[in-house]
Structure formats: C-alpha cells, structure tokens
N, C-alpha and C positions, 0 to 999 in steps of 0.2 A: 141956384140949384135945380130951375128948369134943365139948363144943359148938361149937367151932370146925371140929373137923372135920366137923360137921354143916350148919355155917354153908357151908362149901367146897363139898360132897357138894350142897347145892341151890342151888350159885350158877348164873345163868344170864345173867351179864354177855353173855358172846360169841353167847348164843342164835342172833340173826341172820346169824352167819358160819357155823354150824356144819351142815353139810348132815344130818347124823344127829341134829342135836339136842345139848344138854349132857346129859353123864355124866360129871361128876368122878370120877378115879381118884386118890386118894392113900391111904396107909396109915402111921401113925405112933403112936408112944407118947411119953410125956414120958421113957421109959427106953431108947429106943431107941439102940444104940452105934453104928449104923453109919447113915449117911444115904446114899441112893440119890437123884441128882440127875440125871433124865436129860431127854428132848426131852417127848414126847407120848405116849399112849396110841395102840397101831395100832387097825386095823376090830376085829382078833380081839378085842383086851383090852376093846373100847367094847362089843362085844355081850357078852361073857361077865359084864364087871365085876370081872374080876378081874385084876389089875394084872401086868405081864408072864406072862401066861398064853399064851405064844405062843413062837414059835422061837428070839426075841431072848431071852426068859428063860431059855430051857432052855440056850441057849449063856452068859448071864450067870451062873448057879447054875452051871455048870462051870466057869467063869473062877475064881469065888469058891470054888469048892470044898466047896459046899454043898447039901444036899437041900432038898426042897420045904417039909418040914417048917419047918426050920432058918428057910430065906428066908422065910416068911409070916407068922412069930413077930415081932411087932412090937415086940418088948423087943430084939429082935436088928436089923432093917435098919426102918428107915423109907423110905418111897417118895415122892418129893416131884418131881414132872414141873416141868418147865420151863412147860408147857402142861398142865392138868388134862382136858382132852375131846381127843378126837379132830380131827384139824384136817380132815382129808378126804385125798384121792388125790392127789397129784400126777402128773406124767411120770413119775419114776421113785422109787419110795417113796411116804413122806407129805408133805403140805404141813407147813411149820414150824410149831414150836407157837406157840399164840395169845400175842403178846406181851403182854396183858393180866394174865395168872395169877400170874407170879411177882414183878411190882412191889406185886400187890393181897393176894398170900397169903405168900409164903416168910417174910418176915421174922415174920410173926405165929406161924408152926407154929416156925419155929427157936428163938425166944424162948422156947418152952414144952420145949424138949428140953433137958435137963439133965444127961445120959449120955453124950454122944457124943465118941466117940473116934477115927472116920474119917467123912471125907465123900468120896465117889467121884463125881466129876463125869463123866457117861457122855455120850459125844459131842461135836460143837462146839459145839452151842446151850449148852449147861450150861457150857463151859470157856470159851464166847466173853462169854458174861453173868457168869460169877463171876470170871475171870481177864482181865479187858478191858486190862489195860494190858502181857500180854505179848506182846512183839512175836514171837510164834512162832505156827505154824499147829498142829491137833491132833496132828499125827504128831511135831512137836519137844515139845509138851507132855507127850506119853504117853512118850515115849522119855528123857524128861529128869524122870521122874516122883520121884525121888530128892529136887529142889529144893523139893519141894510138902510132902513129909512132915515131920513126923508127923502132921499134923491130914488133909490133902488128897492124894488120887490121882486124876487125870484117866486116863479112859480111853476107848477107842475106843467106837463104840456097837457091841453084839453082832449088830444086826441080818443077816440073811443077803445083802443089799444090801451090806455092807460085805465081803462075802466077798473080794473082788479086794484090799481094803484088806490084810487078814491075808495073803493068798497075797505080796503084795509086800513086807511086815513080817514074816517069820517068828521074828524076835526077839522079837515081841511075847508070843505062846504059848508060844515056847521057853524064854525068859528070866525076861519079867515077869509071867506069871500065875503060874508057880510062888509066886514072893514074896509077890504078893500074895494066894493063899492062905493062904501062912504068915501072913501080916498078920492076915489075917480070923479064921482058926483060934485065934491068938492073942489077940486081941479077945472071941471069942467062948466062951473057956475059962470 
C-alpha cells in the first residue's frame, strides 16, 4: 500500500489541466474500516495538503460523529476522492473532479484494503460513478440509503454550497445523520 500511495501522490497525468498543478490527496491503510469516496479536494485542501481540512470536512466529521484524531486515523477512515487533485474553480463551487483518477487508481487501492466494513459515497460524482445503473437522483439515493446497507451508504456532499439542499431536506440531518453516527460508532468500537 505504501508504494501505491507514493505512486498516486507522484501522479501528474492531469498536469496540463490543473491550474494550480498536481497535488494528489489520498489517505488509506490496508486496515481502513470505512472508505470515504468523495469528489475532489478543494482549494484550501490543495494548499494545506490535508484532506477534508476545510468547512466541508468539519461538517462531514459532525455527520460522522467523530473528532479529528479519529477521522485522520487511516486505520479508521480511508480518503479516496474521485479526483485526487483540486480541479479548479467553476461558476458556483469547484469544477468536476478529473475523470482520469478513479479508473486509473481506485481498483488498485481498493484491492489492497482487507478490513472495509462500510463505503460512503459522498456527493453526486461518487454516487453516479459507483451506482451508475440506479435510476435515481442523489436525493433519492440518500433518502433510500437503507437499500444499500450494510456495505454502502450514499451521502450528499457536506460543502457549504449544499446548505440549500440541507435546508430543503431537513430529514437528512434530523433522521439519517443520527443513524449514520450510530453505524460509524459500531464499526469503530
């Protein structure tokens, strides 16, 4: 796994498409219990080099019911974005993750993980890639999360940009998040 993570962190396949240059962000261990598959690092994460070290990460840790030490322990959580580098700024939010990363690296990382008990697909890019034959939008996938258990749990992206989605769908934080926290706590015991 160390060699593979080193290869990924040295990747420059998308170099010519990245305004700020490549800085692949990934964290994993062969023993990670929960995999977080999300979209791509934002600008703040790109600058710091630390995954989820922004407001989205703060909200995600709140949803998961974990502190930073628990979250950043790779024995607990693997962080595997759809795109490993910051893709750049769009009109609202960031550009979509680069399409090269997931097909190039995900299977190689996932095959080295032997203790995974739950995979969280965070946001529309991850759910569209990993649940492509589902004839549902992200809200429907999140609302019907029980159909994907016990191994998968689709989630909205915790970005501040999605605050309107959360306001329109109070059932998520009111009903789903407490159950997610319970599931995470059971796994991390």
